[in-house]
N, C-alpha and C positions, 0 to 999 in steps of 0.2 A: 655161944660162943658171940663175942658184939665186935664191931669195928664202925668208928666214926670219923667223918672225913670232911674236910670243909676244900670248896673249888672257887678260885678265879675262873669265870665264863665269857665266853664271847659266841656271840649265835649269828653267823650270814645268811643271806636271802641270796636265791641264784644266782643275781648278779656279783657278791662278794663283796655286796655291801652289809653293812650292820642292819638285821632286821628290824623292821616297823611294821607293829600290828594294829591293824584297823579296830580293835575290840581292847587293845591292851597298851596302853598311853606310858609303859614306862621305857626306859633305855636296855636293851640287847648286846652294845658294843662291849660294856664294860659290869660284868653282875657276878654274883656269889652264889653258890651251891653249898646247902649242910646235908650232907649224907649219914644213915645212920642204918646199920646192914646188921641182921641178928639171924644166925645160923642156928637153925630147929631141926632135928634131925637129919633128914639129907634134901631137907628144902630149906632156901635163903631165901629172908623176906629182907625188903629194902623198901626206905620211907626216905621221900627227900624232900626239902622246904628250897626253894627258890627264890632268891631275894634281891630285889632289881633298884634300882636307884631311880630317882625323880627325873622324868622327861626335862630334856632341855627344850623342846621345843611347845613350848605354853601357847606361844603367838600366834602359832598357826593352829592349834590342837589342845584347850585344856582340860579335855577332860581326864577326869582319874577314876578309879574303881576304889570303893567305899568311901570315906570317911577324911581324906587326905585331901591336901592343894596341890594343883599341880605345879611340879619345880620346886617347892619345898619337901615332899612325903612320896619315899619310894614303898612298893607294895612288895608283896609277898604268893606265890602260890607254890602247892603240894603235888606230892605227884607218888604214885608206890608201882613195884613191881616185885609180883613171885614167882620164884624159881625152884623146881624140884630137879633134883641129878636124874641124869638120862641115861649115864651107862656109870660104872664103875672106874673110869679117869677122870672124876671132875667135872665134866661136861655137865650143863643144864640145859633143862627147854619148862614152856611154860606160858598161860593164856596172857594177851596185853590186850586190854577194853582199846577201843578207837572205834569214837562215836557208834554206831550202830552194829562193829562186827566185833569180831574177838579173834587178835591177829597173832597168830605161830609166835615164838622168840626162841631163840638156842644160842646158848653162850658154851663157846668150845675154846678148850685152853692148845697152846703151843707151846712146850716148853715150862719153864718159869717167868717166863717173862713177858708173855705176850698172849693176850684174849680177844676174838673175834665173837661179836655180839652181834643176831641177827633178828630183824624183824621183818614178815612179808608177810601180804595180803596172804587168805584164804584161798584153796586149789580151784574155787567155784566163780575166785576176783580176778583169775590170774594166775596169783602163786608169785608173783614179782615181787621185789623188795620196795619196803617204804622206811627201813633206814638199815645200814652196813656199819659198824663203828667198831674200830680197831682202837686198842688197848694197849699200853706200853705202861711197865711195870719196871723205871730204870734201876731201882734202890730207894737206901735214905728214905721209905714211909712214901715217895712218890707215885704218884697215877696217872700220866696222860692218854687225855680220850678225847679224838678227832672222828670226827660221825658225817655221813653223805646219809642225805636225805631225800626220798624221791616219791613222788604223787600217779602214780598210770605210768610208771617206767618214765617219768622226767625228773630231774633232777630239781630241788625245791630247797634246799638250806644245806651248809654246814656248819659243824660246830668243832671250838676247839678249849678244852676241858683244862685243868690243870690244878691236880687233888692232891692235899696235903692229910697223911693220919694221922690224929692228934690221940695224946696221952689214952684218954679214957673220956668219961662222959664229961664230966665238971669242968674240963678244957673247950670240946664242946661248946657246951651251953655256954660258956664265957667268950669265947670267940664270936657263935651266933646272937649274942648280945652285944659285942660292939658293932658288928658289922649291921645289924638294925638302927644303934644308934646313928653310924654314918650313913646312911640310907633314909634317912627320917620315916622310918617304918612306925606306925601308930600301933599301940597294944592294940586296937580294935578293928585293925587289918592281918593279923603274924596268924599266920596258916586261914589266912581268908578265901585262896580262891584255886581253883583245880586249873588243870591244863586245858583247860578250855576258856578261860578266867569267867568263867560262873564260880557262883558262891559255892565254896567247899563243904559247908552244913557241915564243921568239926571241927572241935579246937586242934590245936599243937597238941595236947595233953592223949585226947583219942586218936588222932592222927600215929604219932611215934611210938604210943602206949606206955607213957613214962610222964610224969611229971613234971613240966617241964617251965 
């Protein structure tokens, strides 16, 4: 079974302002995400690509990643997550690589319209939250997610994601091409970076597991 979604994203820092990264000079106030999920047996495989518009702060910092020009070209990051069923009630659990650590993740269902996704530090590091995320499924193939991020117990970020399910893979690829064009992403930068802003080392086809 497959599910393909795209979304409009906003990412805020600990002060409630649009997040600014010292290693990724692109906009976080309004960007996009494309998610492809595959259910295989009792496991859920999720592969994402996030598309960021060009920076609007080139006068202060004209740095870029990849081959684009500041203020003209956006860029992309990829993300992966895998979980397996933890019981027979639809709940999931799995590891999440985070720098030198592997964190514990759980996904818990509350009825048919609410999901809580949690990421916690290993017990040896105190076991506190890294992320606590609420997902609401209001109907009409819409998914709304809000997440709170933490570092050693201190709040560090918040996110607001509005996501929409598309009919099939072809519609998903068409929407991805449209947003890439709007953001000015160069073909050479597609799926080019990971969550740490380092080169991903994979093509889009390798990341998602199908021809793009």
